[in-house]
C-alpha positions as CSV (number, residue, x, y, z in Angstrom):
1,X,23.9,-27.5,-11.3
2,X,20.3,-27.2,-11.1
3,X,17.7,-24.2,-11.9
4,X,19.1,-20.7,-11.5
5,X,18.1,-18.8,-7.6
6,X,15.4,-16.4,-7.7
7,X,16.4,-14.5,-4.9
8,X,18.5,-14.5,-1.7
9,X,17.1,-18.3,-0.3
10,X,16.1,-20.6,-2.4
11,X,12.4,-20.7,-3.4
12,X,9.3,-23.3,-2.8
13,X,7.3,-25.2,-5.3
14,X,3.8,-24.5,-4.2
15,X,1.1,-26.9,-5.9
16,X,-2.0,-25.0,-7.1
17,X,-5.4,-27.2,-8.5
18,X,-7.0,-25.0,-11.6
19,X,-9.8,-25.7,-13.9
20,X,-8.9,-26.4,-17.6
21,X,-10.4,-22.7,-18.4
22,X,-8.0,-20.6,-15.5
23,X,-5.0,-22.6,-16.7
24,X,-6.5,-21.7,-20.7
25,X,-6.7,-18.1,-19.6
26,X,-3.2,-17.8,-17.8
27,X,-2.1,-19.2,-21.0
28,X,-3.7,-17.0,-23.2
29,X,-2.6,-14.2,-21.7
30,X,0.9,-15.4,-21.0
31,X,1.4,-16.0,-24.7
32,X,0.1,-12.5,-25.1
33,X,2.6,-11.0,-22.8
34,X,5.3,-13.3,-24.2
35,X,5.9,-15.1,-20.9
36,X,6.4,-18.6,-20.0
37,X,3.6,-20.3,-17.7
38,X,5.5,-19.5,-13.9
39,X,6.2,-15.7,-15.0
40,X,2.6,-15.3,-15.4
41,X,1.5,-17.1,-12.6
42,X,4.5,-15.0,-10.2
43,X,3.1,-11.7,-12.3
44,X,-0.3,-12.5,-11.2
45,X,0.5,-13.8,-7.8
46,X,2.9,-10.0,-7.6
47,X,-0.2,-7.9,-8.9
48,X,-3.1,-9.3,-6.7
49,X,-0.3,-8.8,-3.8
50,X,0.5,-5.6,-4.5
51,X,3.9,-6.2,-4.6
52,X,6.2,-4.9,-7.5
53,X,8.8,-7.8,-8.1
54,X,7.1,-9.7,-10.8
55,X,9.9,-10.5,-12.8
56,X,12.7,-9.8,-11.0
57,X,15.6,-12.3,-10.0
58,X,17.3,-10.3,-7.3
């Protein structure tokens, strides 16, 4: 079956390298906001890109 779809088309996996400190900062905020790591990165990228679909799966 696989993972549930995030939208009408297939999602892409995008590897990224982070320092230990960068990842720790993301995870600290994710924990405060009750987000998993993927949700936290999507929210951060959405904010940076000025989109408003941070946690939707339309």
